[in-house]
N, C-alpha and C positions, 0 to 999 in steps of 0.2 A: 269277500266284504263281510262285516259283521251288522247288522240291521237292528232296530230296535223293535219291540213286539209290540202287535197292533193294539195295546191296552196304554202303550205312554205316546205321549205327544211331544215331540223335539221342534223345536224351533231353533233358526239359525239368528246371529246378531251381530250388529258391528258394536263394538264397544268406544267409547268416548274416552279415548285415551290418545295424544299424541305420537306418532310414529307407531303404532299398532295398529297393522292396516288388514291384519288376517282376522276373518272371521271365525265364530267359536258358538257351538254346538250346547243347547240346554234343554231342559227337561219343561214343559209347564204343568205344574201343581194344577189339581182339580180347582183348589181355590182360585186360581187366575183364568182359569177356562174360558169364561164368557168375557173375561174382561180384556184379554189381547189379542191383537191381530197383528199384519205385516204394517210397520210404522210407527204401534205402540213403544212409547217410550219407557224402560222399565230397567228396574237395579238387578245387578248381578256381580256374583263375587268372583274376582279374577285375582290370582295371585295372592292373598290373600288379604283382600282389601275390596270393599262394595264400591265399583262404577255404574256410570249411568252408561245406555246402551238402547240402539234402535231393533226392533226386531225386523229383519230385511226379507226373512223367508219362514214360511209356516207348514208345519206337518212335513218337514224333513227326514230322509234316512241318513243317520249319521255313521260314520265310520266306528264309531268308539260304543260298544255295549252302553245298553241303558244302566246299569249300574254304575258306569264311571263317567257318567254326566252330572253336573249338579243343576239343581233345580234353580230356577227365576225366584229372586228375591221377592221384588214387587211390583206390580203395576204403576209406575209412576204417573203417567201424562198423557194425554192423545198426539199424535205424532204425525208426521206426515202420510199421506192416503198412499195405498201401496202402487197407483200409477206413479206418483213421484219418489215413491222410494227406488222404482225400476229406472227412472229417467235421473237420479245421482248416482246410480251404477252404470250407467251409459256416460254420462258428463266425465266418469272419475277416469274411463277409460279412454275416451275421446281427447280426453287433455291432457291425460298421463301424470294426474295428480293424485292426492287422498280422498277420499272419497267423505271423509269427515267434516272438512270443511262446508260441502255441499249440503249434508242433514242437519247440521246447525243452523244452516241458512235459511231450511225448509221449516224447522221446528218453530212451537210457541216457546216467548221470552220467559212466560210464566206458564207454572203447570196447571193445566186445562183436565177436568175430571176424563179418564177413559172412558171409552164408548162412543157411539152414534152420536151425532148432532145433534139439537133440536131441529126439525124441519121448518126450512123457510119459508115464511108466504110467499105468496105469487106475486115477482115484482118484475117482469120481465122488462130486460132493456128496450132501450128507446129504438124503432129501426129505421134505416135512411128515410122512410117516406111519414115519419109518425109527426105530430107537432112538438112532439117535445125535441127531434132534432134540429128542426125549423126555428125551435125560437132560440138557438145558442147561435149569440155571434152573428154576424153580418153576412149568414148564410144566400147562396145567390143559385140561381138552375144550374149553372156551368159546377158549383162546387157539388149541390146534390147529384150531377150528373158523375161527376167523378167521383162519389161517393159509390154511386150506383155500380158504377166498372168494377171497383174494388171489391165489393161486397158478394160482385157474381165469380170472383175467382179464387180458389183456395190460397193459393199465393200471389201477392202484386206488392210493386213497390211503388210509392207515389212521390213525386218530387214536388214539395210545397214550398214557395219563397219564405227566406228565414225572417222575416219583418212582419209576415202577414200571421194574423193569429190562428193558430188550428183546431179551435175549440170546437168550430161548428162541422171542421172536416172528423175528428175525432167521434164527434156525437153519431156521425153518418156514418160511420163505421163500425157501431156498437151493432152488438149480433141483437136480432129481433126476440131471442129467445136463450135460455141459458145465461150463464156468465161469461163478462169480457174481459180481459187483463189488459192494464195498457200501461207501458213502460216509460215514463219521461226521468231521462237522466239527467236534468238540470234540475234548478230551484223553482218552475211552474207549477209545482203540485196544488199550492193551496189554490192558484187562481184558477187550476184548468178544474181542482175537484168542487169548488164553488158552481163553474158555470153549469158543470154538468148536473150536480144538484139542483139549478135552479130549472132548470128542463125538467127534471123527475127523477133521474138516473139515482138509483140506488148505489151511491159509491162507499165504498169500503178504503181507506187508505192503508196502504202495506208499509208498516212502521218501520224503520231501522234505528231510529232513538226516541228517547223519551222513557215512562216509567214503564217496565217490563208489563207490568200490571194492563196498560193500554194497549200495548202493542200484543200481548196475549188476547186480547177480548176482540181487535181487530183480526186475527191469527182465526178465532172461531167462529167469530162473523162468516168468514172466506169459506169455510168447509161446510157450512148452510146453501152454498150457490145461490143464484137468481142474484146476482150483484155485479159491480163494476171493479174490480180491483183496479188500484191507480198507486202507485210506486216506482221506485226506482229496478235497476237490473235484477235484483234477487226476486222482483214480483213475480218473475214467470214462473218459481215455484209456490206460487199459491196453491191451497188444497182446496181450490175450489171444485166438487164434482162433476160440475156441468159445463165443462170450457168450453163455450163455440168459437170463440173469437180473440184473437191477441192483436193488439197494435203496439209498435215500437215507433216511438218518436225518436227524430235526431240519431237514424242510424248511421253509423260513422262518427258519433261521440265517441272518447275514449274512457268515457264513464260507463259505457255498458262492456265495457271489458272487465275481467276480475286480473288486480295485481297478481295477489297472494296463488299459491299452486293450489289447485289446480286453475290455470289462466281460463277460464271459460267467460263465452261472449254471450251473452243475453238473445244475440239473432241467434246463434245455433242451437240453444235448448230452447226455444220458444219453436225455432221450425221442426224439432224432432218430437218435441212435446205435440205440434198441432197434426205433425203426421199421424203419429200414434193414436190419436183420437180422431181426427178429421175434422179438427177444427180449421176456422181462415185464420192465415197469417198476412197484415199487412204493414210495412214497412215505410214511415213516413219521413223524409229527408231532403232538407233543400239542396245538397248533392250527396246523392245515393253512392256509398261504394262501392268498385267493382263486383265488390265478394256478395250483392246483395242478390237474393234468387228473386227469380219471378219477373214477369213482362212489368215493363217502365209504364206508370201512366202519369200525364204532366197538364195542369192548369191550361188553359191557352195562353197565348205567347205576351197579349197586352197584360193579365192579369198576374202573369210571375214578372213581368218587368215592373207591373208596379208594385209587388213586394220588395221587390231590392234597391236600396237607396243609389243614390249615382256615387259611381267610383270613379274620382278623378286621376289621374296616372302624370305623376312629376317624374320626365325623364333627365336623370341626372347626369347622362350622358352630353347635354347641352349647356352645363353649367360651368363656371370657372371653376379651377381647383381653390382650394382653400376653405372652402364654406361650409364644412366640418357634416353634421348629420340636419343639421336644419337646414332646408333649401328656403327662399324668399316666400316662394309660393306656402309653404307650411307654417311660415311662423304669420305671414299675414291671415291665414284661414285660422289660426288659435288666436289670434287677439281679437278678430273679427267676432268669434263664437261666444267669447268671453267679455268682451273691453265693452258692451254696451253701456256708458254711463247712466242711462233712464231707466236700466233691467226692465226693459221690455220683452213681448214674447221672442222676440229674435236673440236674447242674451242665452247663455247657458254654459251648460260643460264641457271641455274639451279634453281629450283623452289621446296620449301619444304610448306607443307601442314600440318596446326593442327588447329583444328577449337576451339578454345578456347582463346577469347580475354582477354588482358589485361595482367595483369602482375602474380602475383601468386594469383590463383584461390581456393588457399584452403593450409592454413598453422596449424601448431602446437608448442606448445611451445617448444622448444629444452632442457631445463629443468625440467620441470614437464608433458610435453605429450599432455596438453590439446590443445584441438583443437579451433581455432582464431573464436569466435561465435559474433553475435552481441548483446553489453549489454541491447539494448531495445528489440528485436524480436527474438531474439537467433541462426536466420539464420547465415550461415556460413559468415563471412566477407574474402575478397580478397585485395591485393594491389591495390591502386590508382595508375596511373601515377604521377609521382612527380609535385607539380608545380614550380610556378615561381620562390619559394625559394628553389626549390631543397628537399623538405622536402617528405617523401614518408607516407602514412597516410592506414590506413586499413576504407575500405566503404563499406556498408552493401546494396547489389542490391534491396533488399525485401523493407527496408523504409525508404534508402537512408542516414543513421545515419554515422559520419563518427567519428575515433576515433584513437590517434597515438599508433606507432605499438610495443606495449607491451602485454603482458600477462596479462588477467584480475584477475588470480589466483594467480600467485606467483609474477609479476611485473615484469618479465624477458624480455628483451627486444632482446633477441634473439629467435627467429622465423625460423625455418624451413619449407623448401617449400613439401607439399605434391604431390602439381599438380598444374604445371607453366603454364603462359597463354603465348600466342604468342609473348608477347612485351618480355619477360625474357627471354625465349626461343633463340629469337634474340640476345640476348647479349651472350648469351653460344654458339651460332652457330659464331658468329663472333670472338670469342676467340678460337674456333677450326678451323679456316679458316684466318689464320693472315694474312695481303697483300690483302686480296679480300675484294671486296666491298659487304657487306651484308644489306639488307633493307626490311623493314617492310611491308605489303600490306594488307590493312583492306578494309571494305564498305567505311569506310570515308576518304581513300587516295584519293586524287586529281589526280595529274599528275603521271604517273608509273615511280618510280625508276629506274635510269638508270643503278643500281648497278646489275655485273654479278650473284649476288644471291638473291634471293629474297625469303620471308620466309613470311606466312599470315593464315590468315582462307579461307574459301573454296572461298571465293572472287579472291583471287589471281588466280585464273584459269579462271574468267571471263575477267580479264584484261589483262593477256598475251594475245599478238597476238599467234593466231594458228600458225602450219606448215605450210608452210616452213618459214614465216615472222617473226616470235617470235625467230627464232633457238635455241630453247630449246631444251637442251639435255637430260634433266634426270628431273622428278617429282618425291620426295620424300612422303610419306604419315606416316608421325613419329607416329601418334596414330591411327591406322586405326580400331584398335578395338571399340574405342569410337563411330563409326560409326556403325560398325556394330553390338552391343551389345545395341543401342539406343533405350531407350521404348518407340517405334513407331513400327505400325504393316508394313508401309513402309520402314521402316530402308533400307532392303537390296537391294532394287531398288534404295532407294537414295543412298545407301552407290556405288554402282554400276554406277550409273548418274556422281558420280565423278571421278570414272576411268573412263569414257567415255570422260571425260572434260579433263583430263590429257592428254588421247590419242590422242586427237585431239593437244594439243600442241607440244607434241615429234613428232607426225606424223606417219606414216605406219612404216610396220617392217622392211622395204628395208632401211629407213632413217638413220637406226641406234640407235636412241632415247631409251630412256628404263624409266618404269614406276616402283617404286623401293614400295614396301609394305612391312611396320613392324607391324607386327602382335604377339600373340600367338595364334591365332586361323587359320592356314594354311589351313587345310582343310575344310574352310568354302566355301560354295554354289559361296559366291560374287566373292571369289579368285579364286576360280576353274574356274569360268564360264569368268574371265579375263586371267586369264593363257592361257584357252585353246582357246580363243577367240569365246566363243558359249554362248551366253544369255542365252540361251534355260536350261543351266545347271539350274543357278536361279529359272525359270519359273518354271520347275518341280520341284523344291523342295518347291517353295512358294505356287503349287498351293493346295496339297492336305491340308496343315496350314490352309491355306485361308476357303476352305470348311469346314473342322472342325470348325474353330473358327466362323463361318457364318459372316465372312468378306467380304469386295468388293475383287471380282462381283462379291458372292455370296451374297450378301447383299447391300441394299443401308443404307450409313450413314450419319449422319450430328450432329452438336454439336451446341448447343445455349447457347449463354453467356447474363450475364445483370445483372439486378438487383434480389435481392433473391426472392422479393416477386413475379415477373413477372416469373422468372423461376419455381417458384413451382404452379403458374398459370397453365400454360403452361403443366406443366408435368403432374397435373392432365388430364389434356384435353389427352395429350396422352398418360395415361396409360387405357382410357376409349376407345379408337381404338382399332380398331381386328388386331392384327398380328403384332403391334408395339413394340418393348422392350424399356423401357427408363432404363438409370443408371444415378444415380448424382438427383439433385435437391429437396432432400429432406433437413428435417431440416437442417441437419448440412452443408447445401448449403449456405454459409456467405460469406461476403468478396468479393475484388475485382476478385477474381479466379473463382468466382460461376460458374457452369458450368452443362449441361445435354447433354448427349450423347443420341442420338435417332438412334433405328437401325429398318428397315423394310425389306420385301422381296424384294419389287420392288422401282424403285425410282419412279413411278407413284403413288404406294400407301404412300409412305414417302413425297411427294408435298401433297398430299390433308391432311393428318397427321398434316404437319406442319402449313397449311393453316389454319385449326383449332386452333393448339396450337397458335400460334403467335395472333391470333384473342382474345384468352383468356387470353393472357399474357399482351398483349400493355395498357390496362386499369390501371395494376398496378405497370407498369414502363417500363423502357428502357430495350429491348430484342433484340437479333440477332440472325440469323441462319446463322451459315456456311455449305452448303450442302457440300459432297465429302470431307471432310476436309486433308490435304496432310501430315498433321503431326498430328496424333491422334495414 
């Protein structure tokens, strides 16, 4: 191996070019020696053009002789700290994906002059016993004791009821010295920041939207330390030099998981970063997932029950046939919630949830009983929304083919709906509630309608303001069994998350709102957990099943998707690895839905196996790894 001379400083960089994961060595000119270090964003020459890059290693020994190495062109901007740079390397390995998206997420949105930041003025965060923490929210001795228990542990999980404001708990969990990162995956950032600032904390928002200049200023303030960083999942990459504590709210929310490769989770990055630095990690969630590490802490039972609304179960097994999706009790509750002519304090908004998009999702011929299917691929067809001409056609979601609304077997135009989508159900609800405005909300809806009754997919739970701003009196789940019986191993946790979102809309038990659940499984552990305001009911039922089936947290999972040839090559490499199980990826894995499910006893073994599998599969075609998939 050839080495550089002692007079030549060599650094290793990761270039900002998609699909180029290789690291390159460059020499550091004397003019840049004082300006660059690990993490600095630089400009380099690559393949005849100048590109941005991050210094990921310094003072390296290159295999190439010094005269073959090109020098850095310029120092562009300050970048992630060396500690965060090392964390991105680990995350790319752990989640079997490219490092570049992590480096981008950890970097300023605009240029920050290279070099050390200005020193921050001493501004310690409030400790659990400080007047700052005590001044935020209706804190009680019980909450202060819960915060003290969590602060005394390096890792802990706090089960916090969904309709109780967590601001005073968050304040009690802030580090007494150094910086704290608080990850909030939903839209409560503004209110949380205002509450913490009112208590005297120095809050720096971790911005992912808005003007690049403002985002860069916030990033620059973070690297001065002595602050509370408040933001979404990427806030775990904030460049604070004195990290003492990390708080993650709503652990179990899918917003904490990155959908793009690498599919990292904020909990895992926070846990690894806290472990490396000796910082404290506290996870706060109304319904902690089984993967959450650390001992479980919970408030007293009366306090936890008070933070959940009343959950009413409508047992549809006892109802006569022909009622459709709306039971008499649900219709009465909707009308009572919004139909007060005096518009008193008891009137408000009502929300219905049905996780089926479109109009008629499954149809059959009324004459011959034939299921409406696609003539091309034989998949079930659904009603498409009417076009400008008002004509309703049948569309295939699998291949995109459309055809008239007619039975291909007997030619009849009379089709009966076996499974209605939310668009059609909205029309039915409007007929049941004459004189009341009924509007539909889904992921594509722009401004939230002002109608007193909203119906939509689960997106409506994210769009309506939580209590008390939304004044939601009742939330009705029209077909909750579809969530309970979904073919996913996390279906129970995800169904309980929907009830958590609904609880935040109607508020705590004292507010008088209700969550109505229509079901034919009234004794299901998810429903029992909500009725009793005790998420532990679901956890105790799920744990033995997961262990028996060798599912997380008792195993690590990944899903590989891509070209059949690449999947076949990757599967062969995986089957050769000890302790790794593979399903799918055989000769039958063809088409756009080809996938391989990989299982390993630990995350470390899975990461090592995936690295070898991806190296074997990529020469044969496109392949992508989704580590710890949420919906399998």
